[in-house]
C-alpha positions, 0 to 999 in steps of 0.5 A: 939275371934274365927275365922271361919274355911274357907269352902274350899269345898263350895268355890270350888263349888261356883267357879266351878258354876261361871266358868261353867256359864261364859264358857256357856255364852262365848259359846253362844256368839260364837254360835251367832257369827257363826250363823251370826244372826247379822252382824259380824261388829256389833257383833264381836267374843270373840276372836276379843274382847280379841285381842282388849283388849290386844292391847289397854292394851299393848299400855296403853290406858285402864290403862290410861282411868281407872286411869282417870275415877277413879280419877274423881269418887273418888273426886265426890263420896267423896264430895257427901258422906260428903254433902249427909250424912250431909243433910240426917242426918239433914233431919232425925233428924229435921222435919223442915229440912225434910219438906223443904230440905228433900222434895227437895232431894226427888224431885231431886232424880227423875232427871236422873243424865245426866240431870245435864250435860247441867247445868254443861257445862254452869257453868264450861265449858268443864273441869274436874269440870263439870264432877265431878259436874255431878258425885256429883249430880248423887250420893249425893241424894241417899246418903242423902236419905239413911242417912235420912232413917237410922236416922228416923229408929232409935228407940226413946228409943235410943235417950231418953236413951242418953239424960237420961245419959246426952249426948249433941248434939255432943255426941248424933250424935257421939254415938247414931245417927251414930252407929244406922244408919250404917246398913241403910247406908251400902246399901246407900253407895253402891247405891250412888257409883253405881249412881256416876259410871253411871253418870261418864260414861255418862258424859265422853261418851258425852263430856269430854276428857279421861276416859273409856267413851271416850274409848267407844266413840273412838270405836264408831268413829272407827266403831270398836265394838270389842273395844266398847265391850272390854271397856264395859267388863272393866267397868263391871269388875271394878264394880264387883271388887269394889263391892266384895272388898269394899261394900260386905265386908262392908255389911258383917261386918255390918251384923255380927257386928249388929247381922243381919246375918242369923243363 
């Protein structure tokens, strides 16, 4: 197996471009602050935001909020993967399931995830189960639709070949459907996570105790925009980190494994 040589020059140029972009963005932010286009109470300076971030990191609020939010996200997202993949594969493989359950999934996908919040409150009350339910309903339909599209995009020749070689139903799913739908599911997993993350933030912001959403609400209650922006930056940083460390690597592996990379 040949390993590609790492392009240090390309990596350095990319890092420089990114650094220049964010430095320019910070400079623009500072310029707007100095010009007082908005009140300094509404738009704090980068230095003020940094101080708030350091203060609430030192006292542990940010770390505790991140851990609480990630625990809820992992539970809700994991459940959505299991149910979403099952429903999506069944809809893609069976036209009768697709006409019934599949049409329902497509319809429910149009609902904003926050609309599940009143139902969650009535069913579960003000507790962890309610927020996990919101996360689940926010991501499950994106996963199911991606799985359905992945199964339906499989060439019929693959299924006929598997049947010709004597594959039973379980073998058909394990060795034909799942491998063939992986390229479509790579994007579906990422999409489902992004919906789950947004649903979690909305739910925590509105009613649940703890988490990054409540840290945002704390900044609002204290009329401290520097804290609000600091928590927003943490949320963005988590999103970028998860994408780079997990989903980008999954997509790169799928593209290389299935021969989808550009020459």
